[in-house]
Structure formats: C-alpha cells, structure tokens
PDB file of N, CA, C and O in Angstrom:
ATOM      1  N   MET A   1    -184.188-113.819  58.725  1.00  0.00           N
ATOM      2  CA  MET A   1    -185.524-113.439  57.567  1.00  0.00           C
ATOM      3  C   MET A   1    -185.276-112.247  56.991  1.00  0.00           C
ATOM      4  O   MET A   1    -184.617-111.308  57.437  1.00  0.00           O
ATOM      5  N   ALA A   2    -186.135-112.403  55.453  1.00  0.00           N
ATOM      6  CA  ALA A   2    -185.765-111.286  54.454  1.00  0.00           C
ATOM      7  C   ALA A   2    -186.721-110.418  54.764  1.00  0.00           C
ATOM      8  O   ALA A   2    -187.575-110.777  55.575  1.00  0.00           O
ATOM      9  N   THR A   3    -186.778-109.145  54.206  1.00  0.00           N
ATOM     10  CA  THR A   3    -187.789-108.092  53.872  1.00  0.00           C
ATOM     11  C   THR A   3    -188.169-108.050  52.835  1.00  0.00           C
ATOM     12  O   THR A   3    -187.331-108.393  52.000  1.00  0.00           O
ATOM     13  N   CYS A   4    -189.234-107.732  52.411  1.00  0.00           N
ATOM     14  CA  CYS A   4    -189.959-107.102  50.918  1.00  0.00           C
ATOM     15  C   CYS A   4    -189.784-105.375  50.741  1.00  0.00           C
ATOM     16  O   CYS A   4    -190.135-104.387  51.386  1.00  0.00           O
ATOM     17  N   PRO A   5    -188.914-105.682  49.284  1.00  0.00           N
ATOM     18  CA  PRO A   5    -188.456-104.503  49.105  1.00  0.00           C
ATOM     19  C   PRO A   5    -189.667-103.485  48.578  1.00  0.00           C
ATOM     20  O   PRO A   5    -189.399-102.314  48.310  1.00  0.00           O
ATOM     21  N   ALA A   6    -191.024-104.019  48.448  1.00  0.00           N
ATOM     22  CA  ALA A   6    -191.746-103.183  48.185  1.00  0.00           C
ATOM     23  C   ALA A   6    -192.744-102.364  49.269  1.00  0.00           C
ATOM     24  O   ALA A   6    -193.234-101.236  49.224  1.00  0.00           O
ATOM     25  N   CYS A   7    -192.812-103.356  50.181  1.00  0.00           N
ATOM     26  CA  CYS A   7    -193.675-102.950  51.512  1.00  0.00           C
ATOM     27  C   CYS A   7    -192.698-103.020  52.947  1.00  0.00           C
ATOM     28  O   CYS A   7    -193.082-102.790  54.093  1.00  0.00           O
ATOM     29  N   ASP A   8    -191.674-103.311  52.616  1.00  0.00           N
ATOM     30  CA  ASP A   8    -190.686-103.733  53.945  1.00  0.00           C
ATOM     31  C   ASP A   8    -191.140-104.428  54.943  1.00  0.00           C
ATOM     32  O   ASP A   8    -190.930-104.117  56.116  1.00  0.00           O
ATOM     33  N   ALA A   9    -191.749-105.348  54.608  1.00  0.00           N
ATOM     34  CA  ALA A   9    -192.621-106.365  55.480  1.00  0.00           C
ATOM     35  C   ALA A   9    -191.320-107.366  56.057  1.00  0.00           C
ATOM     36  O   ALA A   9    -190.440-107.652  55.245  1.00  0.00           O
ATOM     37  N   ASP A  10    -191.230-107.841  57.348  1.00  0.00           N
ATOM     38  CA  ASP A  10    -190.427-108.710  57.679  1.00  0.00           C
ATOM     39  C   ASP A  10    -190.690-109.961  57.806  1.00  0.00           C
ATOM     40  O   ASP A  10    -189.884-110.845  58.097  1.00  0.00           O
ATOM     41  N   ASP A  11    -192.057-110.095  57.547  1.00  0.00           N
ATOM     42  CA  ASP A  11    -192.245-111.761  57.833  1.00  0.00           C
ATOM     43  C   ASP A  11    -192.060-112.485  56.617  1.00  0.00           C
ATOM     44  O   ASP A  11    -192.971-113.313  56.612  1.00  0.00           O
ATOM     45  N   LEU A  12    -191.384-112.620  55.598  1.00  0.00           N
ATOM     46  CA  LEU A  12    -191.016-113.243  54.267  1.00  0.00           C
ATOM     47  C   LEU A  12    -190.057-114.590  54.651  1.00  0.00           C
ATOM     48  O   LEU A  12    -188.835-114.670  54.522  1.00  0.00           O
ATOM     49  N   GLU A  13    -190.860-115.480  55.090  1.00  0.00           N
ATOM     50  CA  GLU A  13    -190.468-116.652  55.675  1.00  0.00           C
ATOM     51  C   GLU A  13    -190.058-117.642  54.558  1.00  0.00           C
ATOM     52  O   GLU A  13    -190.845-118.578  54.413  1.00  0.00           O
ATOM     53  N   VAL A  14    -189.183-117.624  53.894  1.00  0.00           N
ATOM     54  CA  VAL A  14    -188.419-118.306  52.710  1.00  0.00           C
ATOM     55  C   VAL A  14    -187.017-118.847  53.319  1.00  0.00           C
ATOM     56  O   VAL A  14    -186.161-118.104  53.801  1.00  0.00           O
ATOM     57  N   ASP A  15    -186.930-120.053  53.236  1.00  0.00           N
ATOM     58  CA  ASP A  15    -185.962-120.562  53.377  1.00  0.00           C
ATOM     59  C   ASP A  15    -184.817-120.497  52.384  1.00  0.00           C
ATOM     60  O   ASP A  15    -185.010-121.029  51.291  1.00  0.00           O
ATOM     61  N   GLU A  16    -183.560-119.868  52.641  1.00  0.00           N
ATOM     62  CA  GLU A  16    -182.573-119.927  51.356  1.00  0.00           C
ATOM     63  C   GLU A  16    -182.286-121.474  50.712  1.00  0.00           C
ATOM     64  O   GLU A  16    -181.979-121.822  49.572  1.00  0.00           O
ATOM     65  N   PHE A  17    -182.461-122.041  51.629  1.00  0.00           N
ATOM     66  CA  PHE A  17    -182.033-123.782  50.861  1.00  0.00           C
ATOM     67  C   PHE A  17    -183.379-124.087  50.241  1.00  0.00           C
ATOM     68  O   PHE A  17    -183.451-125.218  49.760  1.00  0.00           O
ATOM     69  N   ASP A  18    -184.279-123.461  50.161  1.00  0.00           N
ATOM     70  CA  ASP A  18    -185.666-123.777  49.297  1.00  0.00           C
ATOM     71  C   ASP A  18    -185.527-122.964  48.032  1.00  0.00           C
ATOM     72  O   ASP A  18    -186.141-123.448  47.081  1.00  0.00           O
ATOM     73  N   VAL A  19    -184.970-122.016  47.825  1.00  0.00           N
ATOM     74  CA  VAL A  19    -185.214-121.129  46.630  1.00  0.00           C
ATOM     75  C   VAL A  19    -183.895-121.113  45.817  1.00  0.00           C
ATOM     76  O   VAL A  19    -183.000-121.854  46.224  1.00  0.00           O
ATOM     77  N   GLU A  20    -183.650-120.291  44.621  1.00  0.00           N
ATOM     78  CA  GLU A  20    -182.673-120.562  43.955  1.00  0.00           C
ATOM     79  C   GLU A  20    -182.603-118.950  43.653  1.00  0.00           C
ATOM     80  O   GLU A  20    -183.555-118.187  43.818  1.00  0.00           O
ATOM     81  N   GLU A  21    -181.369-118.591  43.206  1.00  0.00           N
ATOM     82  CA  GLU A  21    -181.487-116.970  42.684  1.00  0.00           C
ATOM     83  C   GLU A  21    -182.043-116.625  41.167  1.00  0.00           C
ATOM     84  O   GLU A  21    -181.549-117.034  40.117  1.00  0.00           O
ATOM     85  N   GLY A  22    -183.021-115.899  41.294  1.00  0.00           N
ATOM     86  CA  GLY A  22    -183.967-115.963  40.000  1.00  0.00           C
ATOM     87  C   GLY A  22    -185.555-116.489  40.361  1.00  0.00           C
ATOM     88  O   GLY A  22    -186.600-116.114  39.830  1.00  0.00           O
ATOM     89  N   ASP A  23    -185.391-117.345  41.294  1.00  0.00           N
ATOM     90  CA  ASP A  23    -186.782-117.893  41.507  1.00  0.00           C
ATOM     91  C   ASP A  23    -187.813-116.678  42.037  1.00  0.00           C
ATOM     92  O   ASP A  23    -187.371-115.811  42.791  1.00  0.00           O
ATOM     93  N   ILE A  24    -189.073-116.668  41.643  1.00  0.00           N
ATOM     94  CA  ILE A  24    -189.732-115.713  42.098  1.00  0.00           C
ATOM     95  C   ILE A  24    -190.729-116.275  43.181  1.00  0.00           C
ATOM     96  O   ILE A  24    -190.958-117.482  43.105  1.00  0.00           O
ATOM     97  N   VAL A  25    -191.375-115.535  44.214  1.00  0.00           N
ATOM     98  CA  VAL A  25    -192.253-115.906  45.259  1.00  0.00           C
ATOM     99  C   VAL A  25    -192.740-114.511  45.571  1.00  0.00           C
ATOM    100  O   VAL A  25    -192.211-113.488  45.138  1.00  0.00           O
ATOM    101  N   ASN A  26    -193.901-114.567  46.439  1.00  0.00           N
ATOM    102  CA  ASN A  26    -194.970-113.367  46.620  1.00  0.00           C
ATOM    103  C   ASN A  26    -194.970-113.252  48.178  1.00  0.00           C
ATOM    104  O   ASN A  26    -195.060-114.092  49.075  1.00  0.00           O
ATOM    105  N   CYS A  27    -194.842-111.961  48.160  1.00  0.00           N
ATOM    106  CA  CYS A  27    -195.085-111.141  49.662  1.00  0.00           C
ATOM    107  C   CYS A  27    -196.212-111.535  49.922  1.00  0.00           C
ATOM    108  O   CYS A  27    -197.127-111.507  49.099  1.00  0.00           O
ATOM    109  N   PRO A  28    -196.376-112.160  51.654  1.00  0.00           N
ATOM    110  CA  PRO A  28    -197.554-112.120  51.843  1.00  0.00           C
ATOM    111  C   PRO A  28    -198.470-110.950  52.374  1.00  0.00           C
ATOM    112  O   PRO A  28    -199.695-111.030  52.467  1.00  0.00           O
ATOM    113  N   GLU A  29    -197.829-110.026  52.655  1.00  0.00           N
ATOM    114  CA  GLU A  29    -198.464-108.541  53.141  1.00  0.00           C
ATOM    115  C   GLU A  29    -198.970-107.887  52.111  1.00  0.00           C
ATOM    116  O   GLU A  29    -200.155-107.564  52.185  1.00  0.00           O
ATOM    117  N   CYS A  30    -198.174-107.528  50.874  1.00  0.00           N
ATOM    118  CA  CYS A  30    -198.701-106.780  50.094  1.00  0.00           C
ATOM    119  C   CYS A  30    -199.048-107.256  48.152  1.00  0.00           C
ATOM    120  O   CYS A  30    -199.470-106.577  47.216  1.00  0.00           O
ATOM    121  N   GLY A  31    -198.558-108.907  48.270  1.00  0.00           N
ATOM    122  CA  GLY A  31    -198.611-109.477  47.144  1.00  0.00           C
ATOM    123  C   GLY A  31    -197.810-109.378  45.796  1.00  0.00           C
ATOM    124  O   GLY A  31    -198.180-109.746  44.681  1.00  0.00           O
ATOM    125  N   ALA A  32    -196.366-108.665  46.245  1.00  0.00           N
ATOM    126  CA  ALA A  32    -195.620-108.222  45.311  1.00  0.00           C
ATOM    127  C   ALA A  32    -195.030-109.340  44.592  1.00  0.00           C
ATOM    128  O   ALA A  32    -194.714-110.317  45.272  1.00  0.00           O
ATOM    129  N   SER A  33    -194.818-109.372  43.293  1.00  0.00           N
ATOM    130  CA  SER A  33    -193.946-110.824  43.330  1.00  0.00           C
ATOM    131  C   SER A  33    -192.335-110.420  43.288  1.00  0.00           C
ATOM    132  O   SER A  33    -192.012-109.480  42.562  1.00  0.00           O
ATOM    133  N   LEU A  34    -191.454-111.027  43.956  1.00  0.00           N
ATOM    134  CA  LEU A  34    -190.334-111.130  44.099  1.00  0.00           C
ATOM    135  C   LEU A  34    -189.456-111.693  43.907  1.00  0.00           C
ATOM    136  O   LEU A  34    -189.475-112.810  44.423  1.00  0.00           O
ATOM    137  N   VAL A  35    -188.233-111.344  43.125  1.00  0.00           N
ATOM    138  CA  VAL A  35    -187.310-112.408  42.500  1.00  0.00           C
ATOM    139  C   VAL A  35    -186.079-112.207  43.222  1.00  0.00           C
ATOM    140  O   VAL A  35    -185.557-111.134  43.525  1.00  0.00           O
ATOM    141  N   VAL A  36    -185.557-113.748  43.531  1.00  0.00           N
ATOM    142  CA  VAL A  36    -184.488-113.873  44.727  1.00  0.00           C
ATOM    143  C   VAL A  36    -183.438-113.271  44.047  1.00  0.00           C
ATOM    144  O   VAL A  36    -183.202-113.663  42.904  1.00  0.00           O
ATOM    145  N   ASN A  37    -182.606-112.184  44.655  1.00  0.00           N
ATOM    146  CA  ASN A  37    -181.361-111.599  44.428  1.00  0.00           C
ATOM    147  C   ASN A  37    -180.171-112.364  44.616  1.00  0.00           C
ATOM    148  O   ASN A  37    -179.300-112.696  43.811  1.00  0.00           O
ATOM    149  N   SER A  38    -180.305-112.580  45.849  1.00  0.00           N
ATOM    150  CA  SER A  38    -179.197-113.185  46.515  1.00  0.00           C
ATOM    151  C   SER A  38    -179.259-114.186  47.991  1.00  0.00           C
ATOM    152  O   SER A  38    -179.879-113.745  48.958  1.00  0.00           O
ATOM    153  N   LEU A  39    -178.563-115.561  48.070  1.00  0.00           N
ATOM    154  CA  LEU A  39    -179.088-116.235  48.573  1.00  0.00           C
ATOM    155  C   LEU A  39    -178.614-116.155  50.373  1.00  0.00           C
ATOM    156  O   LEU A  39    -179.278-116.586  51.316  1.00  0.00           O
ATOM    157  N   SER A  40    -177.341-115.500  50.420  1.00  0.00           N
ATOM    158  CA  SER A  40    -176.749-115.300  51.460  1.00  0.00           C
ATOM    159  C   SER A  40    -175.846-113.794  51.664  1.00  0.00           C
ATOM    160  O   SER A  40    -174.645-113.762  51.394  1.00  0.00           O
ATOM    161  N   PRO A  41    -176.456-112.793  52.081  1.00  0.00           N
ATOM    162  CA  PRO A  41    -177.957-112.984  52.668  1.00  0.00           C
ATOM    163  C   PRO A  41    -179.160-112.935  51.717  1.00  0.00           C
ATOM    164  O   PRO A  41    -179.199-112.301  50.663  1.00  0.00           O
ATOM    165  N   LEU A  42    -180.123-113.684  52.229  1.00  0.00           N
ATOM    166  CA  LEU A  42    -181.479-113.428  51.509  1.00  0.00           C
ATOM    167  C   LEU A  42    -182.128-112.412  51.349  1.00  0.00           C
ATOM    168  O   LEU A  42    -182.806-111.903  52.242  1.00  0.00           O
ATOM    169  N   GLU A  43    -181.997-111.884  49.979  1.00  0.00           N
ATOM    170  CA  GLU A  43    -182.235-110.649  49.161  1.00  0.00           C
ATOM    171  C   GLU A  43    -183.378-110.933  48.265  1.00  0.00           C
ATOM    172  O   GLU A  43    -183.518-112.049  47.763  1.00  0.00           O
ATOM    173  N   PHE A  44    -184.208-109.948  48.048  1.00  0.00           N
ATOM    174  CA  PHE A  44    -185.143-109.749  47.048  1.00  0.00           C
ATOM    175  C   PHE A  44    -185.291-108.839  46.400  1.00  0.00           C
ATOM    176  O   PHE A  44    -185.126-107.821  47.073  1.00  0.00           O
ATOM    177  N   GLU A  45    -185.621-108.561  44.998  1.00  0.00           N
ATOM    178  CA  GLU A  45    -185.954-107.300  44.259  1.00  0.00           C
ATOM    179  C   GLU A  45    -187.617-107.518  43.820  1.00  0.00           C
ATOM    180  O   GLU A  45    -188.130-108.621  43.633  1.00  0.00           O
ATOM    181  N   THR A  46    -188.239-106.350  43.718  1.00  0.00           N
ATOM    182  CA  THR A  46    -189.449-106.638  43.030  1.00  0.00           C
ATOM    183  C   THR A  46    -189.240-107.516  41.590  1.00  0.00           C
ATOM    184  O   THR A  46    -188.165-107.628  41.002  1.00  0.00           O
ATOM    185  N   ALA A  47    -190.273-107.990  41.253  1.00  0.00           N
ATOM    186  CA  ALA A  47    -189.955-108.160  39.646  1.00  0.00           C
ATOM    187  C   ALA A  47    -190.219-107.407  38.697  1.00  0.00           C
ATOM    188  O   ALA A  47    -189.861-107.715  37.560  1.00  0.00           O
ATOM    189  N   ASP A  48    -190.949-106.175  38.970  1.00  0.00           N
ATOM    190  CA  ASP A  48    -191.181-105.276  38.082  1.00  0.00           C
ATOM    191  C   ASP A  48    -189.562-104.720  37.805  1.00  0.00           C
ATOM    192  O   ASP A  48    -189.100-104.586  36.672  1.00  0.00           O
ATOM    193  N   ASP A  49    -188.915-104.470  38.889  1.00  0.00           N
ATOM    194  CA  ASP A  49    -187.492-103.839  38.592  1.00  0.00           C
ATOM    195  C   ASP A  49    -186.955-105.014  37.597  1.00  0.00           C
ATOM    196  O   ASP A  49    -186.716-104.663  36.442  1.00  0.00           O
ATOM    197  N   GLU A  50    -186.806-105.981  37.845  1.00  0.00           N
ATOM    198  CA  GLU A  50    -186.159-107.189  36.844  1.00  0.00           C
ATOM    199  C   GLU A  50    -186.594-106.992  35.561  1.00  0.00           C
ATOM    200  O   GLU A  50    -185.840-107.332  34.650  1.00  0.00           O
ATOM    201  N   ASP A  51    -187.710-106.489  35.297  1.00  0.00           N
ATOM    202  CA  ASP A  51    -188.340-106.771  33.907  1.00  0.00           C
ATOM    203  C   ASP A  51    -187.804-105.391  33.145  1.00  0.00           C
ATOM    204  O   ASP A  51    -187.534-105.436  31.945  1.00  0.00           O
ATOM    205  N   GLU A  52    -187.673-104.226  33.871  1.00  0.00           N
ATOM    206  CA  GLU A  52    -187.212-102.771  33.444  1.00  0.00           C
ATOM    207  C   GLU A  52    -185.620-103.116  32.897  1.00  0.00           C
ATOM    208  O   GLU A  52    -185.182-102.751  31.806  1.00  0.00           O
ATOM    209  N   ASP A  53    -184.730-104.048  34.102  1.00  0.00           N
ATOM    210  CA  ASP A  53    -183.498-104.469  33.611  1.00  0.00           C
ATOM    211  C   ASP A  53    -183.237-105.524  32.115  1.00  0.00           C
ATOM    212  O   ASP A  53    -182.307-105.628  31.315  1.00  0.00           O
ATOM    213  N   ASP A  54    -184.261-106.030  32.227  1.00  0.00           N
ATOM    214  CA  ASP A  54    -184.170-106.905  30.920  1.00  0.00           C
ATOM    215  C   ASP A  54    -184.396-106.019  29.690  1.00  0.00           C
ATOM    216  O   ASP A  54    -183.800-106.126  28.618  1.00  0.00           O
ATOM    217  N   ASP A  55    -185.215-105.249  29.960  1.00  0.00           N
ATOM    218  CA  ASP A  55    -185.617-103.982  28.588  1.00  0.00           C
ATOM    219  C   ASP A  55    -184.107-103.493  28.165  1.00  0.00           C
ATOM    220  O   ASP A  55    -183.776-103.519  26.979  1.00  0.00           O
ATOM    221  N   ASP A  56    -183.375-103.129  28.997  1.00  0.00           N
ATOM    222  CA  ASP A  56    -182.404-102.369  28.981  1.00  0.00           C
ATOM    223  C   ASP A  56    -180.962-103.036  28.266  1.00  0.00           C
ATOM    224  O   ASP A  56    -179.999-102.561  27.663  1.00  0.00           O
ATOM    225  N   ASP A  57    -181.405-104.447  28.704  1.00  0.00           N
ATOM    226  CA  ASP A  57    -180.252-105.629  27.989  1.00  0.00           C
ATOM    227  C   ASP A  57    -181.013-105.530  26.374  1.00  0.00           C
ATOM    228  O   ASP A  57    -180.375-105.410  25.328  1.00  0.00           O
ATOM    229  N   GLU A  58    -182.159-105.593  26.456  1.00  0.00           N
ATOM    230  CA  GLU A  58    -182.697-105.853  24.997  1.00  0.00           C
ATOM    231  C   GLU A  58    -182.032-104.676  24.087  1.00  0.00           C
ATOM    232  O   GLU A  58    -181.601-104.921  22.961  1.00  0.00           O
ATOM    233  N   ASP A  59    -181.991-103.490  24.620  1.00  0.00           N
ATOM    234  CA  ASP A  59    -181.942-102.416  23.916  1.00  0.00           C
ATOM    235  C   ASP A  59    -180.617-102.115  23.272  1.00  0.00           C
ATOM    236  O   ASP A  59    -180.391-101.652  22.153  1.00  0.00           O
ATOM    237  N   GLU A  60    -179.468-102.623  24.603  1.00  0.00           N
ATOM    238  CA  GLU A  60    -178.043-102.841  24.350  1.00  0.00           C
ATOM    239  C   GLU A  60    -177.910-103.896  23.311  1.00  0.00           C
ATOM    240  O   GLU A  60    -177.250-103.559  22.328  1.00  0.00           O
ATOM    241  N   ASP A  61    -178.363-105.021  23.318  1.00  0.00           N
ATOM    242  CA  ASP A  61    -178.495-106.104  22.201  1.00  0.00           C
ATOM    243  C   ASP A  61    -178.452-105.580  20.592  1.00  0.00           C
ATOM    244  O   ASP A  61    -177.723-105.782  19.621  1.00  0.00           O
ATOM    245  N   GLU A  62    -179.784-104.712  20.916  1.00  0.00           N
ATOM    246  CA  GLU A  62    -179.758-104.101  19.388  1.00  0.00           C
ATOM    247  C   GLU A  62    -178.787-103.366  18.934  1.00  0.00           C
ATOM    248  O   GLU A  62    -178.508-103.431  17.737  1.00  0.00           O
ATOM    249  N   GLU A  63    -178.138-102.592  19.726  1.00  0.00           N
ATOM    250  CA  GLU A  63    -176.989-101.837  19.841  1.00  0.00           C
ATOM    251  C   GLU A  63    -175.776-102.716  18.972  1.00  0.00           C
ATOM    252  O   GLU A  63    -175.241-102.649  17.865  1.00  0.00           O
ATOM    253  N   ASP A  64    -175.712-103.445  20.006  1.00  0.00           N
ATOM    254  CA  ASP A  64    -174.377-104.220  19.764  1.00  0.00           C
ATOM    255  C   ASP A  64    -174.733-104.937  18.290  1.00  0.00           C
ATOM    256  O   ASP A  64    -173.763-104.935  17.532  1.00  0.00           O
ATOM    257  N   GLU A  65    -175.863-105.508  17.783  1.00  0.00           N
ATOM    258  CA  GLU A  65    -176.172-106.029  16.348  1.00  0.00           C
ATOM    259  C   GLU A  65    -175.510-105.099  15.111  1.00  0.00           C
ATOM    260  O   GLU A  65    -174.743-105.316  14.173  1.00  0.00           O
ATOM    261  N   GLU A  66    -176.427-103.648  15.773  1.00  0.00           N
ATOM    262  CA  GLU A  66    -176.009-102.621  14.168  1.00  0.00           C
ATOM    263  C   GLU A  66    -174.648-102.167  14.458  1.00  0.00           C
ATOM    264  O   GLU A  66    -174.237-101.517  13.497  1.00  0.00           O
ATOM    265  N   ASP A  67    -173.611-102.267  15.587  1.00  0.00           N
ATOM    266  CA  ASP A  67    -172.368-101.888  15.085  1.00  0.00           C
ATOM    267  C   ASP A  67    -171.738-103.332  14.619  1.00  0.00           C
ATOM    268  O   ASP A  67    -170.577-103.386  14.215  1.00  0.00           O
ATOM    269  N   ALA A  68    -172.482-104.377  14.690  1.00  0.00           N
ATOM    270  CA  ALA A  68    -171.810-105.481  14.207  1.00  0.00           C
ATOM    271  C   ALA A  68    -172.037-105.740  12.439  1.00  0.00           C
ATOM    272  O   ALA A  68    -171.339-106.446  11.711  1.00  0.00           O
ATOM    273  N   ASP A  69    -172.965-105.108  12.151  1.00  0.00           N
ATOM    274  CA  ASP A  69    -173.350-104.864  10.722  1.00  0.00           C
ATOM    275  C   ASP A  69    -172.827-103.772  10.272  1.00  0.00           C
ATOM    276  O   ASP A  69    -172.806-103.710   9.043  1.00  0.00           O
ATOM    277  N   ASP A  70    -172.261-102.607  11.005  1.00  0.00           N
ATOM    278  CA  ASP A  70    -171.542-101.722  10.452  1.00  0.00           C
ATOM    279  C   ASP A  70    -170.059-102.033  10.179  1.00  0.00           C
ATOM    280  O   ASP A  70    -169.420-101.370   9.362  1.00  0.00           O
ATOM    281  N   VAL A  71    -169.516-103.062  10.883  1.00  0.00           N
ATOM    282  CA  VAL A  71    -168.294-103.838  10.809  1.00  0.00           C
ATOM    283  C   VAL A  71    -167.930-104.577   9.485  1.00  0.00           C
ATOM    284  O   VAL A  71    -166.984-104.445   8.710  1.00  0.00           O
ATOM    285  N   ASP A  72    -169.248-105.579   9.503  1.00  0.00           N
ATOM    286  CA  ASP A  72    -169.319-106.251   8.236  1.00  0.00           C
ATOM    287  C   ASP A  72    -169.102-105.409   6.743  1.00  0.00           C
ATOM    288  O   ASP A  72    -168.332-105.669   5.818  1.00  0.00           O
ATOM    289  N   ASP A  73    -170.106-104.291   6.898  1.00  0.00           N
ATOM    290  CA  ASP A  73    -169.983-103.455   5.574  1.00  0.00           C
ATOM    291  C   ASP A  73    -168.497-102.799   5.616  1.00  0.00           C
ATOM    292  O   ASP A  73    -167.931-102.370   4.611  1.00  0.00           O
ATOM    293  N   ASP A  74    -168.106-102.788   6.550  1.00  0.00           N
ATOM    294  CA  ASP A  74    -166.537-101.879   6.438  1.00  0.00           C
ATOM    295  C   ASP A  74    -165.803-102.838   5.697  1.00  0.00           C
ATOM    296  O   ASP A  74    -165.225-102.343   4.729  1.00  0.00           O
ATOM    297  N   GLU A  75    -165.586-104.534   5.909  1.00  0.00           N
ATOM    298  CA  GLU A  75    -164.890-105.235   5.463  1.00  0.00           C
ATOM    299  C   GLU A  75    -165.285-105.762   4.145  1.00  0.00           C
ATOM    300  O   GLU A  75    -164.425-106.356   3.495  1.00  0.00           O
ATOM    301  N   ASP A  76    -166.443-105.628   3.676  1.00  0.00           N
ATOM    302  CA  ASP A  76    -167.013-105.815   2.466  1.00  0.00           C
ATOM    303  C   ASP A  76    -166.134-104.737   1.595  1.00  0.00           C
ATOM    304  O   ASP A  76    -165.420-105.230   0.722  1.00  0.00           O
ATOM    305  N   ASP A  77    -166.121-103.354   1.746  1.00  0.00           N
ATOM    306  CA  ASP A  77    -165.467-102.248   1.176  1.00  0.00           C
ATOM    307  C   ASP A  77    -164.293-102.606   0.929  1.00  0.00           C
ATOM    308  O   ASP A  77    -163.956-102.465  -0.247  1.00  0.00           O
ATOM    309  N   GLU A  78    -163.429-103.086   1.731  1.00  0.00           N
ATOM    310  CA  GLU A  78    -162.443-103.351   1.538  1.00  0.00           C
ATOM    311  C   GLU A  78    -161.865-104.437   1.115  1.00  0.00           C
ATOM    312  O   GLU A  78    -160.659-104.465   0.868  1.00  0.00           O
ATOM    313  N   GLU A  79    -162.660-105.478   0.979  1.00  0.00           N
ATOM    314  CA  GLU A  79    -162.589-106.398  -0.072  1.00  0.00           C
ATOM    315  C   GLU A  79    -162.748-106.118  -1.607  1.00  0.00           C
ATOM    316  O   GLU A  79    -162.101-106.677  -2.493  1.00  0.00           O
ATOM    317  N   ASP A  80    -163.842-105.033  -1.800  1.00  0.00           N
ATOM    318  CA  ASP A  80    -164.035-104.214  -2.986  1.00  0.00           C
ATOM    319  C   ASP A  80    -162.669-103.738  -3.543  1.00  0.00           C
ATOM    320  O   ASP A  80    -162.185-104.041  -4.633  1.00  0.00           O
ATOM    321  N   GLU A  81    -162.085-102.854  -2.492  1.00  0.00           N
ATOM    322  CA  GLU A  81    -161.049-102.160  -2.957  1.00  0.00           C
ATOM    323  C   GLU A  81    -160.045-103.266  -3.373  1.00  0.00           C
ATOM    324  O   GLU A  81    -159.440-103.100  -4.432  1.00  0.00           O
ATOM    325  N   ARG A  82    -159.859-104.154  -2.785  1.00  0.00           N
ATOM    326  CA  ARG A  82    -158.705-105.063  -2.898  1.00  0.00           C
ATOM    327  C   ARG A  82    -158.898-105.663  -4.560  1.00  0.00           C
ATOM    328  O   ARG A  82    -158.063-105.722  -5.463  1.00  0.00           O
ATOM    329  N   GLU A  83    -160.282-106.047  -4.536  1.00  0.00           N
ATOM    330  CA  GLU A  83    -160.219-106.857  -6.100  1.00  0.00           C
ATOM    331  C   GLU A  83    -159.890-105.621  -7.004  1.00  0.00           C
ATOM    332  O   GLU A  83    -158.994-105.885  -7.806  1.00  0.00           O
ATOM    333  N   ASP A  84    -160.384-104.316  -7.093  1.00  0.00           N
ATOM    334  CA  ASP A  84    -160.195-103.274  -8.085  1.00  0.00           C
ATOM    335  C   ASP A  84    -159.195-103.293  -7.870  1.00  0.00           C
ATOM    336  O   ASP A  84    -159.014-104.019  -8.848  1.00  0.00           O
ATOM    337  N   TRP A  85    -157.691-103.121  -7.263  1.00  0.00           N
ATOM    338  CA  TRP A  85    -156.611-102.920  -7.154  1.00  0.00           C
ATOM    339  C   TRP A  85    -155.501-104.103  -7.824  1.00  0.00           C
ATOM    340  O   TRP A  85    -154.358-103.911  -8.237  1.00  0.00           O
ATOM    341  N   GLU A  86    -156.220-105.265  -7.768  1.00  0.00           N
ATOM    342  CA  GLU A  86    -155.386-106.463  -8.045  1.00  0.00           C
ATOM    343  C   GLU A  86    -155.980-106.443 -10.069  1.00  0.00           C
ATOM    344  O   GLU A  86    -155.357-107.003 -10.970  1.00  0.00           O
ATOM    345  N   GLU A  87    -156.862-105.897 -10.183  1.00  0.00           N
ATOM    346  CA  GLU A  87    -157.271-106.062 -11.735  1.00  0.00           C
ATOM    347  C   GLU A  87    -156.188-105.001 -12.056  1.00  0.00           C
ATOM    348  O   GLU A  87    -155.992-104.652 -13.220  1.00  0.00           O
TER     349      GLU A  87
END
C-alpha cells in the first residue's frame, strides 16, 4: 500500500498493475492530485511538484535554443570571413 506525500495517509488503495508511471490519482483523504512516480515500489509525488519540474525544463529548453542561435551566428561570421578572403 502506498502513502500520500501530501498528507501521509496510508490508505491509497491503488494497484500497481492498474496504473502506469505518470498517471494521476487523487488521495481519498486530502484530495491532492498525485502523479505515479514509481511502480515498484509504488510511489507518488504531488502533481504540483511535477508542474514545477516542467517549468524548469521549459526554462532550460529556452536557454538551449539561445545557445544554438549563438552558434549559428558564429558560423555565419566564419562563412563571411571565408568569402572575403577568397575574393
């Protein structure tokens, strides 16, 4: 039997064969939305924590895109220099 991370209730009667990682279930005690974090052993985290992690991932993706743009600009500069040298 799993425990709710929000209220520590031990009566989460969720069968590990009925859920998959990433599924959302509700705690019968406190009503919190819980994301299945692990199947063996069956563990949950609050859905709010999951949303915060997603926000962090989006920030990292934006930084990666900016870094990729910088690399593209450097390559364009090198091509311009090569063209000037060839003339």
